[in-house]
MIDREN-951291 format. One record per atom (N, C-alpha, C, O): residue number from 1; x, y, z; atom name. Coordinates in nm, 3 decimals, padded with zeros to 5 digits, always signed. Last residue first. Layout:
<nodes>
+-----+---------+---------+---------+------+
: seq :       X :       Y :       Z : atom :
+-----+---------+---------+---------+------+
: NUM :       X :       Y :       Z :   CA :
...
+-----+---------+---------+---------+------+
</nodes>
This chain:
<nodes>
+-----+---------+---------+---------+------+
: seq :       X :       Y :       Z : atom :
+-----+---------+---------+---------+------+
:  88 : -03.005 : -01.145 : +10.851 :    N :
:  88 : -03.001 : -01.213 : +10.772 :   CA :
:  88 : -02.936 : -01.335 : +10.837 :    C :
:  88 : -02.915 : -01.437 : +10.771 :    O :
:  87 : -03.042 : -00.980 : +11.084 :    N :
:  87 : -03.164 : -01.058 : +11.041 :   CA :
:  87 : -03.106 : -01.160 : +10.929 :    C :
:  87 : -03.169 : -01.265 : +10.920 :    O :
:  86 : -02.797 : -00.863 : +11.144 :    N :
:  86 : -02.837 : -00.939 : +11.209 :   CA :
:  86 : -02.949 : -01.044 : +11.207 :    C :
:  86 : -02.964 : -01.145 : +11.277 :    O :
:  85 : -02.796 : -00.702 : +10.876 :    N :
:  85 : -02.698 : -00.801 : +10.884 :   CA :
:  85 : -02.744 : -00.935 : +10.994 :    C :
:  85 : -02.739 : -01.055 : +10.966 :    O :
:  84 : -02.954 : -00.532 : +10.966 :    N :
:  84 : -03.003 : -00.603 : +10.847 :   CA :
:  84 : -02.937 : -00.733 : +10.811 :    C :
:  84 : -02.980 : -00.830 : +10.750 :    O :
:  83 : -02.854 : -00.392 : +11.163 :    N :
:  83 : -02.993 : -00.484 : +11.213 :   CA :
:  83 : -03.029 : -00.580 : +11.080 :    C :
:  83 : -03.106 : -00.675 : +11.081 :    O :
:  82 : -02.617 : -00.314 : +11.018 :    N :
:  82 : -02.608 : -00.374 : +11.143 :   CA :
:  82 : -02.718 : -00.467 : +11.188 :    C :
:  82 : -02.702 : -00.580 : +11.235 :    O :
:  81 : -02.769 : -00.088 : +10.915 :    N :
:  81 : -02.711 : -00.195 : +10.814 :   CA :
:  81 : -02.650 : -00.296 : +10.917 :    C :
:  81 : -02.635 : -00.399 : +10.851 :    O :
:  80 : -02.891 : +00.077 : +11.075 :    N :
:  80 : -02.963 : -00.017 : +10.977 :   CA :
:  80 : -02.861 : -00.128 : +10.942 :    C :
:  80 : -02.888 : -00.248 : +10.947 :    O :
:  79 : -02.612 : +00.183 : +11.180 :    N :
:  79 : -02.713 : +00.102 : +11.255 :   CA :
:  79 : -02.832 : +00.021 : +11.186 :    C :
:  79 : -02.867 : -00.087 : +11.233 :    O :
:  78 : -02.544 : +00.280 : +10.936 :    N :
:  78 : -02.460 : +00.193 : +11.011 :   CA :
:  78 : -02.565 : +00.096 : +11.090 :    C :
:  78 : -02.591 : -00.022 : +11.070 :    O :
:  77 : -02.723 : +00.501 : +10.921 :    N :
:  77 : -02.701 : +00.417 : +10.838 :   CA :
:  77 : -02.652 : +00.277 : +10.875 :    C :
:  77 : -02.715 : +00.175 : +10.846 :    O :
:  76 : -02.709 : +00.664 : +11.159 :    N :
:  76 : -02.830 : +00.589 : +11.126 :   CA :
:  76 : -02.821 : +00.476 : +11.021 :    C :
:  76 : -02.892 : +00.376 : +11.026 :    O :
:  75 : -02.427 : +00.756 : +11.098 :    N :
:  75 : -02.453 : +00.664 : +11.186 :   CA :
:  75 : -02.572 : +00.564 : +11.180 :    C :
:  75 : -02.567 : +00.441 : +11.188 :    O :
:  74 : -02.501 : +00.875 : +10.883 :    N :
:  74 : -02.378 : +00.782 : +10.853 :   CA :
:  74 : -02.417 : +00.686 : +10.981 :    C :
:  74 : -02.434 : +00.565 : +10.970 :    O :
:  73 : -02.664 : +01.090 : +10.992 :    N :
:  73 : -02.711 : +00.969 : +10.863 :   CA :
:  73 : -02.602 : +00.875 : +10.856 :    C :
:  73 : -02.640 : +00.769 : +10.805 :    O :
:  72 : -02.519 : +01.206 : +11.144 :    N :
:  72 : -02.633 : +01.154 : +11.201 :   CA :
:  72 : -02.666 : +01.061 : +11.109 :    C :
:  72 : -02.698 : +00.949 : +11.147 :    O :
:  71 : -02.301 : +01.279 : +11.005 :    N :
:  71 : -02.257 : +01.201 : +11.128 :   CA :
:  71 : -02.375 : +01.152 : +11.135 :    C :
:  71 : -02.368 : +01.029 : +11.135 :    O :
:  70 : -02.439 : +01.450 : +10.869 :    N :
:  70 : -02.358 : +01.360 : +10.782 :   CA :
:  70 : -02.314 : +01.245 : +10.905 :    C :
:  70 : -02.298 : +01.127 : +10.874 :    O :
:  69 : -02.542 : +01.671 : +11.003 :    N :
:  69 : -02.636 : +01.561 : +10.925 :   CA :
:  69 : -02.528 : +01.436 : +10.855 :    C :
:  69 : -02.573 : +01.339 : +10.792 :    O :
:  68 : -02.292 : +01.792 : +11.058 :    N :
:  68 : -02.344 : +01.705 : +11.175 :   CA :
:  68 : -02.492 : +01.594 : +11.104 :    C :
:  68 : -02.528 : +01.483 : +11.144 :    O :
:  67 : -02.181 : +01.860 : +10.819 :    N :
:  67 : -02.096 : +01.766 : +10.901 :   CA :
:  67 : -02.223 : +01.695 : +11.030 :    C :
:  67 : -02.231 : +01.580 : +11.073 :    O :
:  66 : -02.374 : +02.033 : +10.757 :    N :
:  66 : -02.383 : +01.930 : +10.687 :   CA :
:  66 : -02.273 : +01.821 : +10.756 :    C :
:  66 : -02.292 : +01.700 : +10.740 :    O :
:  65 : -02.370 : +02.255 : +10.956 :    N :
:  65 : -02.473 : +02.179 : +10.942 :   CA :
:  65 : -02.456 : +02.052 : +10.886 :    C :
:  65 : -02.508 : +01.956 : +10.943 :    O :
:  64 : -02.090 : +02.318 : +10.872 :    N :
:  64 : -02.111 : +02.257 : +11.036 :   CA :
:  64 : -02.246 : +02.186 : +11.029 :    C :
:  64 : -02.257 : +02.075 : +11.081 :    O :
:  63 : -02.136 : +02.414 : +10.617 :    N :
:  63 : -02.029 : +02.281 : +10.679 :   CA :
:  63 : -02.036 : +02.260 : +10.779 :    C :
:  63 : -01.978 : +02.156 : +10.808 :    O :
:  62 : -02.284 : +02.629 : +10.702 :    N :
:  62 : -02.312 : +02.534 : +10.595 :   CA :
:  62 : -02.231 : +02.402 : +10.635 :    C :
:  62 : -02.284 : +02.301 : +10.682 :    O :
:  61 : -02.127 : +02.799 : +10.829 :    N :
:  61 : -02.242 : +02.737 : +10.915 :   CA :
:  61 : -02.302 : +02.613 : +10.799 :    C :
:  61 : -02.361 : +02.513 : +10.840 :    O :
:  60 : -01.909 : +02.841 : +10.621 :    N :
:  60 : -01.884 : +02.756 : +10.755 :   CA :
:  60 : -02.019 : +02.739 : +10.845 :    C :
:  60 : -02.011 : +02.658 : +10.938 :    O :
:  59 : -02.067 : +02.955 : +10.462 :    N :
:  59 : -01.997 : +02.838 : +10.446 :   CA :
:  59 : -01.964 : +02.763 : +10.558 :    C :
:  59 : -01.987 : +02.644 : +10.581 :    O :
:  58 : -02.109 : +03.199 : +10.588 :    N :
:  58 : -02.216 : +03.144 : +10.549 :   CA :
:  58 : -02.169 : +02.994 : +10.531 :    C :
:  58 : -02.238 : +02.909 : +10.588 :    O :
:  57 : -01.845 : +03.298 : +10.617 :    N :
:  57 : -01.942 : +03.264 : +10.723 :   CA :
:  57 : -02.055 : +03.178 : +10.714 :    C :
:  57 : -02.096 : +03.102 : +10.802 :    O :
:  56 : -01.778 : +03.393 : +10.384 :    N :
:  56 : -01.725 : +03.260 : +10.468 :   CA :
:  56 : -01.766 : +03.225 : +10.596 :    C :
:  56 : -01.722 : +03.135 : +10.667 :    O :
:  55 : -01.837 : +03.505 : +10.110 :    N :
:  55 : -01.917 : +03.491 : +10.224 :   CA :
:  55 : -01.870 : +03.385 : +10.325 :    C :
:  55 : -01.942 : +03.286 : +10.338 :    O :
:  54 : -01.753 : +03.697 : +09.840 :    N :
:  54 : -01.705 : +03.572 : +09.930 :   CA :
:  54 : -01.786 : +03.625 : +10.052 :    C :
:  54 : -01.801 : +03.742 : +10.088 :    O :
:  53 : -01.815 : +03.900 : +09.655 :    N :
:  53 : -01.922 : +03.834 : +09.713 :   CA :
:  53 : -01.884 : +03.725 : +09.780 :    C :
:  53 : -01.971 : +03.638 : +09.790 :    O :
:  52 : -01.589 : +04.087 : +09.543 :    N :
:  52 : -01.699 : +03.991 : +09.465 :   CA :
:  52 : -01.778 : +03.905 : +09.517 :    C :
:  52 : -01.824 : +03.820 : +09.441 :    O :
:  51 : -01.488 : +04.195 : +09.800 :    N :
:  51 : -01.550 : +04.266 : +09.697 :   CA :
:  51 : -01.630 : +04.202 : +09.597 :    C :
:  51 : -01.735 : +04.255 : +09.563 :    O :
:  50 : -01.392 : +03.971 : +09.891 :    N :
:  50 : -01.512 : +04.034 : +09.989 :   CA :
:  50 : -01.566 : +04.097 : +09.849 :    C :
:  50 : -01.669 : +04.056 : +09.795 :    O :
:  49 : -01.167 : +03.925 : +09.745 :    N :
:  49 : -01.259 : +03.830 : +09.753 :   CA :
:  49 : -01.367 : +03.878 : +09.789 :    C :
:  49 : -01.465 : +03.836 : +09.726 :    O :
:  48 : -00.980 : +04.132 : +09.856 :    N :
:  48 : -01.062 : +04.126 : +09.686 :   CA :
:  48 : -01.137 : +04.014 : +09.680 :    C :
:  48 : -01.187 : +04.009 : +09.568 :    O :
:  47 : -00.971 : +04.062 : +10.099 :    N :
:  47 : -01.025 : +04.166 : +10.083 :   CA :
:  47 : -01.072 : +04.188 : +09.914 :    C :
:  47 : -01.172 : +04.245 : +09.868 :    O :
:  46 : -00.840 : +03.805 : +10.103 :    N :
:  46 : -00.957 : +03.797 : +10.137 :   CA :
:  46 : -01.033 : +03.923 : +10.126 :    C :
:  46 : -01.155 : +03.913 : +10.139 :    O :
:  45 : -00.584 : +03.880 : +09.985 :    N :
:  45 : -00.646 : +03.826 : +09.905 :   CA :
:  45 : -00.834 : +03.803 : +09.951 :    C :
:  45 : -00.928 : +03.790 : +09.872 :    O :
:  44 : -00.520 : +04.106 : +10.168 :    N :
:  44 : -00.513 : +04.094 : +10.034 :   CA :
:  44 : -00.604 : +04.020 : +09.942 :    C :
:  44 : -00.676 : +04.065 : +09.853 :    O :
:  43 : -00.458 : +03.877 : +10.351 :    N :
:  43 : -00.533 : +03.987 : +10.400 :   CA :
:  43 : -00.610 : +04.014 : +10.241 :    C :
:  43 : -00.717 : +03.966 : +10.202 :    O :
:  42 : -00.255 : +03.693 : +10.232 :    N :
:  42 : -00.373 : +03.656 : +10.252 :   CA :
:  42 : -00.480 : +03.735 : +10.285 :    C :
:  42 : -00.594 : +03.693 : +10.262 :    O :
:  41 : -00.066 : +03.891 : +10.256 :    N :
:  41 : -00.090 : +03.827 : +10.133 :   CA :
:  41 : -00.235 : +03.770 : +10.118 :    C :
:  41 : -00.312 : +03.789 : +10.024 :    O :
:  40 : -00.003 : +03.931 : +10.499 :    N :
:  40 : -00.024 : +04.046 : +10.422 :   CA :
:  40 : -00.081 : +03.987 : +10.291 :    C :
:  40 : -00.149 : +04.064 : +10.224 :    O :
:  39 : -00.105 : +03.687 : +10.703 :    N :
:  39 : -00.018 : +03.708 : +10.625 :   CA :
:  39 : -00.088 : +03.843 : +10.579 :    C :
:  39 : -00.205 : +03.868 : +10.610 :    O :
:  38 : -00.214 : +03.458 : +10.884 :    N :
:  38 : -00.227 : +03.602 : +10.959 :   CA :
:  38 : -00.121 : +03.688 : +10.835 :    C :
:  38 : -00.045 : +03.767 : +10.893 :    O :
:  37 : -00.176 : +03.163 : +10.875 :    N :
:  37 : -00.038 : +03.260 : +10.822 :   CA :
:  37 : -00.087 : +03.396 : +10.862 :    C :
:  37 : +00.009 : +03.472 : +10.879 :    O :
:  36 : -00.481 : +03.079 : +10.961 :    N :
:  36 : -00.333 : +03.019 : +11.003 :   CA :
:  36 : -00.210 : +03.106 : +10.973 :    C :
:  36 : -00.134 : +03.116 : +11.070 :    O :
:  35 : -00.653 : +03.262 : +10.863 :    N :
:  35 : -00.644 : +03.230 : +11.014 :   CA :
:  35 : -00.529 : +03.129 : +11.033 :    C :
:  35 : -00.495 : +03.109 : +11.149 :    O :
:  34 : -00.575 : +03.243 : +10.587 :    N :
:  34 : -00.561 : +03.334 : +10.651 :   CA :
:  34 : -00.582 : +03.367 : +10.823 :    C :
:  34 : -00.541 : +03.464 : +10.887 :    O :
:  33 : -00.647 : +02.963 : +10.575 :    N :
:  33 : -00.530 : +03.034 : +10.516 :   CA :
:  33 : -00.444 : +03.130 : +10.571 :    C :
:  33 : -00.323 : +03.132 : +10.596 :    O :
:  32 : -00.940 : +02.994 : +10.601 :    N :
:  32 : -00.838 : +02.926 : +10.654 :   CA :
:  32 : -00.685 : +02.967 : +10.669 :    C :
:  32 : -00.627 : +02.997 : +10.773 :    O :
:  31 : -00.985 : +03.166 : +10.384 :    N :
:  31 : -01.017 : +03.178 : +10.522 :   CA :
:  31 : -00.937 : +03.171 : +10.602 :    C :
:  31 : -00.873 : +03.256 : +10.665 :    O :
:  30 : -00.928 : +03.001 : +10.191 :    N :
:  30 : -00.871 : +03.158 : +10.189 :   CA :
:  30 : -00.921 : +03.172 : +10.348 :    C :
:  30 : -00.825 : +03.198 : +10.420 :    O :
:  29 : -01.112 : +02.794 : +10.196 :    N :
:  29 : -00.970 : +02.791 : +10.206 :   CA :
:  29 : -00.869 : +02.902 : +10.213 :    C :
:  29 : -00.749 : +02.889 : +10.237 :    O :
:  28 : -01.388 : +02.741 : +10.184 :    N :
:  28 : -01.329 : +02.821 : +10.307 :   CA :
:  28 : -01.167 : +02.840 : +10.280 :    C :
:  28 : -01.105 : +02.911 : +10.360 :    O :
:  27 : -01.438 : +02.588 : +09.947 :    N :
:  27 : -01.475 : +02.742 : +09.962 :   CA :
:  27 : -01.403 : +02.822 : +10.069 :    C :
:  27 : -01.364 : +02.938 : +10.055 :    O :
:  26 : -01.334 : +02.350 : +10.110 :    N :
:  26 : -01.248 : +02.438 : +09.960 :   CA :
:  26 : -01.286 : +02.592 : +09.946 :    C :
:  26 : -01.210 : +02.688 : +09.936 :    O :
:  25 : -01.516 : +02.324 : +10.254 :    N :
:  25 : -01.359 : +02.340 : +10.281 :   CA :
:  25 : -01.317 : +02.381 : +10.180 :    C :
:  25 : -01.243 : +02.479 : +10.187 :    O :
:  24 : -01.752 : +02.288 : +10.062 :    N :
:  24 : -01.730 : +02.388 : +10.192 :   CA :
:  24 : -01.609 : +02.450 : +10.246 :    C :
:  24 : -01.589 : +02.568 : +10.276 :    O :
:  23 : -01.706 : +02.045 : +09.973 :    N :
:  23 : -01.715 : +02.195 : +09.912 :   CA :
:  23 : -01.688 : +02.333 : +09.983 :    C :
:  23 : -01.626 : +02.437 : +09.960 :    O :
:  22 : -01.702 : +01.921 : +10.204 :    N :
:  22 : -01.573 : +01.910 : +10.120 :   CA :
:  22 : -01.558 : +02.018 : +10.020 :    C :
:  22 : -01.454 : +02.073 : +09.984 :    O :
:  21 : -01.985 : +01.930 : +10.289 :    N :
:  21 : -01.889 : +01.977 : +10.357 :   CA :
:  21 : -01.748 : +01.983 : +10.298 :    C :
:  21 : -01.673 : +02.063 : +10.354 :    O :
:  20 : -02.089 : +01.808 : +10.047 :    N :
:  20 : -02.080 : +01.944 : +10.092 :   CA :
:  20 : -02.005 : +02.022 : +10.191 :    C :
:  20 : -01.971 : +02.140 : +10.184 :    O :
:  19 : -02.019 : +01.549 : +10.086 :    N :
:  19 : -01.961 : +01.648 : +09.930 :   CA :
:  19 : -01.997 : +01.762 : +09.973 :    C :
:  19 : -01.920 : +01.849 : +09.930 :    O :
:  18 : -02.171 : +01.454 : +10.305 :    N :
:  18 : -02.000 : +01.487 : +10.315 :   CA :
:  18 : -01.952 : +01.549 : +10.193 :    C :
:  18 : -01.841 : +01.603 : +10.196 :    O :
:  17 : -02.425 : +01.452 : +10.227 :    N :
:  17 : -02.361 : +01.599 : +10.310 :   CA :
:  17 : -02.218 : +01.616 : +10.332 :    C :
:  17 : -02.153 : +01.716 : +10.360 :    O :
:  16 : -02.391 : +01.219 : +10.057 :    N :
:  16 : -02.432 : +01.377 : +10.015 :   CA :
:  16 : -02.373 : +01.491 : +10.112 :    C :
:  16 : -02.299 : +01.586 : +10.084 :    O :
:  15 : -02.394 : +01.028 : +10.189 :    N :
:  15 : -02.247 : +01.068 : +10.109 :   CA :
:  15 : -02.285 : +01.224 : +10.089 :    C :
:  15 : -02.213 : +01.322 : +10.107 :    O :
:  14 : -02.594 : +00.920 : +10.287 :    N :
:  14 : -02.511 : +00.979 : +10.372 :   CA :
:  14 : -02.385 : +00.996 : +10.331 :    C :
:  14 : -02.284 : +00.985 : +10.400 :    O :
:  13 : -02.740 : +00.863 : +10.033 :    N :
:  13 : -02.783 : +00.974 : +10.137 :   CA :
:  13 : -02.673 : +01.013 : +10.228 :    C :
:  13 : -02.655 : +01.133 : +10.248 :    O :
:  12 : -02.568 : +00.695 : +09.919 :    N :
:  12 : -02.594 : +00.787 : +09.874 :   CA :
:  12 : -02.626 : +00.897 : +09.962 :    C :
:  12 : -02.563 : +01.002 : +09.970 :    O :
:  11 : -02.666 : +00.467 : +10.133 :    N :
:  11 : -02.497 : +00.505 : +10.064 :   CA :
:  11 : -02.492 : +00.645 : +10.033 :    C :
:  11 : -02.423 : +00.719 : +10.102 :    O :
:  10 : -02.917 : +00.432 : +10.120 :    N :
:  10 : -02.845 : +00.459 : +10.216 :   CA :
:  10 : -02.725 : +00.518 : +10.212 :    C :
:  10 : -02.689 : +00.612 : +10.283 :    O :
:   9 : -02.915 : +00.290 : +09.830 :    N :
:   9 : -02.969 : +00.477 : +09.877 :   CA :
:   9 : -02.925 : +00.512 : +09.980 :    C :
:   9 : -02.880 : +00.627 : +09.979 :    O :
:   8 : -02.789 : +00.081 : +09.888 :    N :
:   8 : -02.712 : +00.205 : +09.760 :   CA :
:   8 : -02.819 : +00.312 : +09.773 :    C :
:   8 : -02.800 : +00.422 : +09.720 :    O :
:   7 : -02.952 : -00.052 : +10.020 :    N :
:   7 : -02.800 : -00.015 : +10.095 :   CA :
:   7 : -02.743 : +00.127 : +10.017 :    C :
:   7 : -02.685 : +00.228 : +10.057 :    O :
:   6 : -03.132 : -00.117 : +09.860 :    N :
:   6 : -03.176 : -00.013 : +09.989 :   CA :
:   6 : -03.043 : +00.051 : +10.037 :    C :
:   6 : -03.024 : +00.165 : +10.079 :    O :
:   5 : -03.106 : -00.085 : +09.553 :    N :
:   5 : -03.099 : -00.154 : +09.705 :   CA :
:   5 : -03.106 : -00.037 : +09.762 :    C :
:   5 : -03.094 : +00.082 : +09.736 :    O :
:   4 : -03.293 : +00.045 : +09.264 :    N :
:   4 : -03.187 : +00.049 : +09.341 :   CA :
:   4 : -03.210 : -00.022 : +09.491 :    C :
:   4 : -03.322 : -00.017 : +09.542 :    O :
:   3 : -03.466 : -00.198 : +09.040 :    N :
:   3 : -03.445 : -00.073 : +09.119 :   CA :
:   3 : -03.329 : -00.082 : +09.209 :    C :
:   3 : -03.270 : -00.188 : +09.232 :    O :
:   2 : -03.353 : -00.254 : +08.677 :    N :
:   2 : -03.383 : -00.317 : +08.834 :   CA :
:   2 : -03.387 : -00.166 : +08.925 :    C :
:   2 : -03.334 : -00.059 : +08.894 :    O :
:   1 : -03.543 : -00.247 : +08.412 :    N :
:   1 : -03.447 : -00.178 : +08.464 :   CA :
:   1 : -03.440 : -00.219 : +08.629 :    C :
:   1 : -03.545 : -00.207 : +08.693 :    O :
+-----+---------+---------+---------+------+
</nodes>
């Protein structure tokens, strides 16, 4: 079995925070809909979800931290890839 290439590892590491951001945005969709629409239906939706343990504030914090980590890891991976290309 062959070892994974460093480029593949960097790609996966820089992809994981964006997966978390995407999941958080899906989780936050009821709260985002309520912020945009301010409708009675979305208010009822949020009230019902809050009874079952819906915490949009924690998800938005996780999305923000993951987005920052994703940006840092993506930029770092791009810099490493450029330096590897220049050496080759």
